[in-house]
N, C-alpha and C positions, 0 to 999 in steps of 0.2 A: 521554647527551644532556643539554645544559644546561637548567636549569629555564626560563630565559627563552625558549629555542627551543621547549621543550615547550608552554609556554603559548600561544605564537604558533600552533603547529599545532593546539592545542585549539580556539582561536577560529576557525581556518580551517575545520576539518573538522566541528565539532560541530553543524552545521545538520542536526539529526536530524529524524525524521518529525513530531515534535511542534512544530517551529518555527512560532511563530505570527506569520507575516508578514501584513500587512494584505491584505485580500481583493482579488483580481481586478485588479491593476495598471492598465495603460493600457486604454483602451476597446476596442481591437481589435488587440491586438499578437500577431502570430504569427510573429515572426522568430527564435524560439529562446528557451528558458527563461532567466530571469534568476535568479541566486542570491539577490539581495537582495529582489526584489519591490517593489511600490510601494503607497502608501496608496490605498485605494479611496475612491470618492466617498461611502461611507456611514460614514466614520470618526467625524467629529463629536466634540464634547465635551459631557458632560452639563451642564457649567456654563452653556453657551449655549442649552440646550434644556430643554423641559419633558417629563418622563417621562410616557408614556401611562398612564392609570389601569389598563388591562388589559395586563399584561406576559405575554401568551401568544404564543409563537412557533409558527407553523404552516408545515410544509413536507411534502414527500412523499419516500418511498423508492421506488425502482423495484422493489425486491424485499424480501422479508422479511429480518430479521436472522438470518443462518445460525446464530449462537451468541452467547450472553451470557457465555460462559466466556472470560476473557482468554487462557487457555492454549490455546484451540482456534481463536481468531480468525485470519483471514488475508485479509480483504477490506475494501473501502472502507466498506461499510454497517456492518459490525461495528465498524470503526475509529471511525467517527463517533459511534456510539451509546456505545461503551465509554469514549471520551474525555469524554463528558458524565457518565458514571456512576462512573468511577474516577479515581484520581490516582496517579502514580508518585513515585519519590524526588525527581525534578526535573521541571521543565517548561521550556518555551522562551518567551522574551519576544518582543515584536513585532520586535525587531531581530535575532532569531535567536541570542540568547545564552542560556546556561543560567541558570535562576533557581530558587530554592528552591521546593519543593512540599511533599511529605510530609517531606522532609529539610530541616531549617532551615540546616544547614551540612555541609561535608565537608572531609576532608583527603586529599590525594593524596601518597603516598610511593612513587615508582616505579610498581610494579604493585599496590600496596595502596591501596584506597579505604576510608576510614572515614566512614560517614554517621551524623550525629546527627539522629535523628527529632524532629520537633516534638511536644511533649507534649500539645498541644491538638487533635491529629488524632484524629478519631473515626470509627468506622463508623456507618452510618445507624441502627443500633440502639442507639448510645450507647457501645459498647465502644471502648476505646482501640485505635488502630492501632499495633502494635508491630513490632520487628525480627523477631520470630518469625513474624509473618504473611508477611513477605517470604521468609524461609527456607522456610516451608511452601509458598508459591505456586511458588517456583522449583524446589523438589523435585518438585512435581506435574508441572511441565513436563518435567523431566529424567528422571523415573522411567520406566524401560522398560516397566513394567506399566501405565502410563496408557493408556487406550483410549478413543477412537482416539488414535494417536500424535500429540502436538502438532506441527503443521506447522512451528512456529518454534522447536523445541528448539535448533536450531543457533544461534539468536540468543544463547543462553546458552553452549552448549558450545564454540562457536568462540572464546570469550573467557575464560571462567572456568576457573581451574585445577581439574583433576580432573573437570570436568563431562562431558567426552566419554567418559571411561572409565566413569563411572557410568551414562551414558545407553546405552552399549554393553553394559552388564552385566558388564564386566570387574572392576568393584569393586561390592560390595553395600552398602557403608557410605557413606551420604551425608555422613558426617563427614569424608570424604577430599576433598570438594568445597570449593573456596575461598569458601564463603559461611557466615558465622557470626554469630549474634546474641550479642554480647558481654554485653549486658543488654537490657532491654525497649526501650531507645531508642538503641542503638548497633549498627549493622550493619557488619560488616567483609567486604569483597569483595576477593579476590586474583585478578588476571587473569593470563593466560599471558604476553602480550607487551605492552609499552607501546603503547597504542591511543588516539590523540588524541581519537577521537570516542566512547569508551566511556561517558563521563559522559552524553552526549546520548542514548545508547541506552537508558538507564534511564527515559527518558520514554515509551518505546514500550510498547504494551499487554501484550506478552508478559512484561514486567518488573513489571506491576502486582501489588500484593498481593491475596490472596484470603482471605476470612474463614475461619478454621479449622473452622467448623461444617460446611463442605461435605464434609469427609471422611466424614461419617456419612450423606450423602444424594447418591447418584450423579446424581440428576435435579434438583438444585437450580437449574441454569441454565435449566430449562424452566418454572419457577414463579415469577412475579413476587413472590409473598409470601415466598419463601425467599431472594431475592437481597438480600444485605447488602453495600452498596457504600460507598466512602469519598470519592466525588467530589462535584461541585456538585449533581448531580441523582440522583434515585432513580426506578425504574420503578414507576408506580402503576396503569397500565392497559395491557392487552394483549389485543386481539381477534385471534386467530391468523389470519393472511392478510389482515387489514384495517387495523389501526391500533395505535399505541403512544401512551402518555401518560407523560410524565415530570413530576415535581414537584420544586421546590427542596428540597434536603436541608438541613434546619435544623441538623443536627449537623456540617455541613461547616465546617472551621476558618475559612474565609474567606467565610462566607455573606453578609457585608455587601457584598462585591464582586460578588455575583451578583444581577442585577436582574430577570431573568426569573423568574416564579413557576411557569410551566407551559410545557411543550413538547408540542405535538400533532403526531403524524406519521402520515400515511396511507400505506398501501402501494398504489401505483398503477403498474401495469406499462406503461401507455400513456403515451408521451411527449406525445401530442396532448392527452390528458385532463389531464395535469399542467400543460401550458401554459394550457389554458382555465381551469383552477382558479385559476391565478395572475392571469390577466386579469380574472377575476370577483371578485378580491379575497378569495378563499378561502384563499390561502397567501401568505406573505411572502417566500418564497425558492423558486426552482426552478432545476434544472440540476445540473451535476456538482459533486462526485463521487458524490452519492447519487441524483440524478435525471437527467432528460434534457430537452433541448429538441429537437423534431423537426428533423432535419437539413434537410428540404426547406422548413421554415418559417424557417430562420435569416435569409435575406435580408430577409424582411418584418419579422421581429422586430427586426433591426438598425435598420430605419427607424421602425417604429411605437413601439418602446420604447427608443429610443436612449439616453435618460438613465438607464435602469435596466439596460441590457444591458452585460455585461462579458465580455471575451474575452482571455485571456492564455495564453502558452505555459507549460507546466509540465514538470518533469523526470519524465515518465511515458511508457510505451510501450504501444501497442496492437499485438498480434501474434497470429499463429496458431502453434500448436505441433503437432508430430507425436507420436504414440505410437510410439516407435522399436522397440517390441517387437511391433507389429502389422503384418501384411502389408498392402500392399506397401511400407510405409514403414520397414521394417527395412533398406532399401537406401538409402544416402546419395545416390546419383545421382538416384534417383527423387524423393527429398525436395528436392534442389536444383533439379530441373526444375520442380517445382510452385512453388517460391519465385521463380524467375527469370521465370516466366510471368505474374506479376502486375504490371500497370501501376499502380504506387502513385500517381503524380501524377494520373492520370485518376480513380482512386478518390477522391482528395481533392477534385479540381475538380468532379466530377460527382455524387458520392454523399455524402461527409461534409460538404462545404461549410463547414468550420470553419477554413480556413486552416492546417491542420496541416502539419507538415514530414515529407516522405517519409523513411522509415527504412530504412537498409541496414546498420545495426549494431544492437546491443542496448542500449548505454548511451546515454541521452538527452543532449541539450544541457542545460546548467545544473548538471551534476554536477562537483564539484571534483576535479581530478587533481593531478599533481605540482606542487610549488612554488606551490600555491594557484591555479594556472591551470585553466581549464575543460578537462576531460578530452577532450571531443569536438573541441576546437580543436587539441589536440596529436595526437590519434589520429583521423583522418578515418574516417567510417563508409562506407567504399567496398568492403566485403566482397562486395557483390552489385551487379548491375545488372539492368534490365529488358531481356531478350534472348530473344525467342521462338525464334529459330533455335537458339541454344545450348541452350535448354530442351528443344526437340524432340530434339536430339542426345543430351543427357544422359538423357532418358527412354528413348530407344531403347537406349542402352548399359546403363542400369539394368535394363530389362526383359530384356535378353539375359543379364545376369549372374544374374538371379533366375529365368530360364527361364519368362518370361511371353510368351505370344503376345497376350494381352489382359489388361488390368488387372482385378482383382476390383472389385466395387462399392465406391465411395468414399463415405464418410459424413463430413459436416462438422457438428460439434456446436457449438451456441451457446446461451447462456442467454437467457431471454425478454427481448426488447427490440426495439422497432421499428427502431432504428438498427443493431443487430447483424444483424438479418435483412436489411436493405438491403445491408449490406456483404457478407454471406454470399452473397446472390443475385448481386451484381456479380462477386465473385471466382469463384463457380461458373461464371458465364458466360464469364469470362476463361479459365478452365481448359478449358472445353468448346471454345472457339474456338481456343485455342493448342495444346492437347494432345489434343483429341478425346476427353476423358473426361467421363462423366456423374457428377454430384455429387448425392447425396441429402442434403438438409438435415435435421438433427435438432435440434429445439428442446426445451429442458428448463427447468423452474423452477430458480432459482438453487441451492437447497440440493441438489436432485437432480443438477444439473450438476456441482457441486463434488464430490459423492460419485462420480459417473461418472468424472471425471478422476482422482481419487485411486485408484480401482480399476483404472485403465488399461483401461477398457471403451469405447474410442473409437479412431478413426483419426486425424482432424484435429480440433482444437478451437480456438475463439477464446480469447483470454486478454488480460489487461492487467496491467501491473506498475507499481505506485506505489512510489517509493523509500522504504525504511524508515529510511534515514539518508543524508546527503549524501556519498557515496563510491561509486566504481564497483563496489566489492565488493557493494553492496546489490543489484546486478543480476546479478552473476556467480556468487556462492557458491551460489545456489539451484539451479544445474545440476550440482552435484557429486553423486557417487554417494550415494544414500540420503538426500539432503536432503528434509525434509518438504514442501517446495514443488516438488520435482522430479516433476511429474506426467507426464513424458515417458518415464519408464523409461530415461533416458539414463545411461550410464556410460562414462567414458573416463579411463584411468589418467593419461595425459599432462595432460589438463585438470585432474584432481583435484590433481596434483602442483604445477602452476603456481599454482593458487589457494592451496594450502597454503603454498607458498613465499612467495607475495605477502603472506600474513597474518603471516609471521614476520619479514620483512626490515624494517629501519629506513631503507633507502635508497629514497627516494621515486621516483626515476627508474627504478631497477631494478624496483620494485614495479609501476609503470605499464607497463613493458615486458612484464612477466609477464601482467598483466591483458589487455593488448592481444593477446598471443599466444593467450591463452585465448579471447578474443572471436572471433578469427579461426577457431579450431578450431570453436567453437560455431556460427557463422553461415556461414562460407565452406566449411570442410572437411566438417563433419558435418551442417550444415543441419538442426539439431534444431528451431530456431524460424524462423518467417517474420516478420521485423520488417516492419510495415506503415507505421506513422506514429508520430511523437512527438505526444503529445496537446496540444491546447489545451483549456482549460476554459471552457465557456460557461455563464454564470449570469445570472439575473434577480433583482435585489434591490430590494425596495420602498424608496422614499426615506426612510421613517420607521424602517427597521430599521438600527440602527447597531452598529458594533464587531464585525462578523463578520470573522473572519480566515482567510486561506488561505495555506498555506506554499508553498515552491518546488515541492513535489511535487504540489500540488493538494488536499492534505488540508484539510478545513474544520473550524473550531472555532467553536461557538456558545456556549461556556460563559460568556463575558462580554458577550454581545450584549444589546441592550435596544431598546425601542420608544419613540419620542417621539410627541408629539401632531402630527397632520398639519395 
C-alpha cells in the first residue's frame, strides 16, 4: 500500500474512542449519528470570558466506578474517570485527529511503530513516565495469570505481534511479544497487519501505562492513597458508595492547560434525584454517559431548560443479550422468537422518549465502513422485524426441538437504573402478551451485575455498547469465542473465521462483506443479541460550564473544561 493511501485511511478510520469532538451537537438531533459532531453551545473561548474564582466541577455518576485499574475497565463510568486520571501515548483533538500526549512524536514504518515519549511526563508522585511502564502495563493485560482476566486483552492481542500466543499461554516469554522499550523514552510496537486505526487505539484506556509499584500490591486499585496516575487529575477523596473527589495533578506535563482545580462526583442511582440536584444548582452537568435524565420528564425538560438541554445521536447501541449456555436460550429459535416479539418503535415512542432509532442490526449509524462511507448506509440493518405471528411460530418450533411443553421461569437481569427498569417492565409486558411467558425482573448494583454477566449466571440481560474505535470491528470482535467481553457464552466457528479473515485483509470492500456476513449470523441466524435501539445522548450543561467535549460514540471528556463567571 502506498504511503499516501495509508495516511488517507489513517485519517479516515482513526476516530477512536478518545476522539474529543465538541459536546452534544444540535439541540435535538436524533436522525442518526454523525461522524464529525458539532460544536456545543458551551464551547466559548477563555479570551472572551472571565474564569470563575472557584474551578470546581460537580456532577453525578449513576453507579460506582467498578474499577480504577485501566486493565480491568470495560464501562462508561470507569472510562470517564480513567480518562481524567491517566493519559496514553496519544490523544485525539477536537477534530478527531491524533495528537501527541505521553508520546511527543512517532514514526510508522509498515507494521512497526516507534514512539518517542516526552521527557517531562511524570507520575503523580513525581517519577518519570517511561517506555518500561507501558511494557509493564501491557504485559499485565496480556498475562494469562492476571486475575480476573482483563476483558479487553483482545484490544492488544488482536493487533500486536505475538500477543495472542502469550495470552493463550503458548509462549511463556513476553519478549516474544512485539512490544519493546528500546530505552527509557523509546517504545517500539510491532503489529500483525497494517491497521489504519491502530495509532488511535493507543488513546484507549486498556493501553494506558500503569506505575510499576502495583506489582507489589494486588489491591492498589482499591485505595486512593496508592493510586499513582499520570493524567490531568488524581483521586483525593473516595467515600465508597457515595462520592469521589479529584484534584488537579500538579505533576501533569500540561498542567497549565487544565483550569479545573477540583472535580466532585456523587454516586446517585436515581435519575429524578440527579435532575433535581441539577435544577437546584448543586451540579453543573447531568445526563449520559455517566448519569440519566428521567425518560418521563424529557418532554418537560426540553421546554423548561431548552437552552441547556442537548440531544444528539451517537454511535452506540442499547440491547439485550442471551446466555446461550442457559436453558431455554440454548435454542436459537426461542431466542429469535423473543427478539421478534419486541415492538421497538413503541418502546421508543412510549417509554424511552429520547428520539432514538430502532435497531435491527448491531453496528450503529455513524460508524465508518468501506471507502470512508458509513457502514450502516451500505449494509442496512434489516436482519429482523417486529412480527408477533412469526415469533409465536418460532417459539413453538423451538420448544418442540427442546422438548418443552412449558418454558422454565425466565429472568431478566438489569443494573440499577430507573430507565432500565422502565424498559425491562415494558419488554416483559410485550413478551407476556405476545408469547404468553412470565418474566421475573432481577435488579443488581452495577459491580454485582457485571460479575453476574461475566460468570454467565443469568438468562437474559440488558447491555449497552459504546464504540471503542470508529470501525465496525469495534462491535463485532467482542462476540468471538473467548473474547473478554463475550458475556453470552457464544461460540460459532464460522463467525470467528469471518472476523479473523476481516482483520487480515487489506481489501476494504471484501472486509465489509465479511463483517456483514458475521452480523447476519449474530443477529438473524443465531440471535445472540436483541438489538433494541441506537442511543441518543441527553445531557444538561450549565451555561457557565465550557469546553466539555463528547465524541461520536458518546464518551465525554472533562479534562479541559472550565467554569466562567455567571
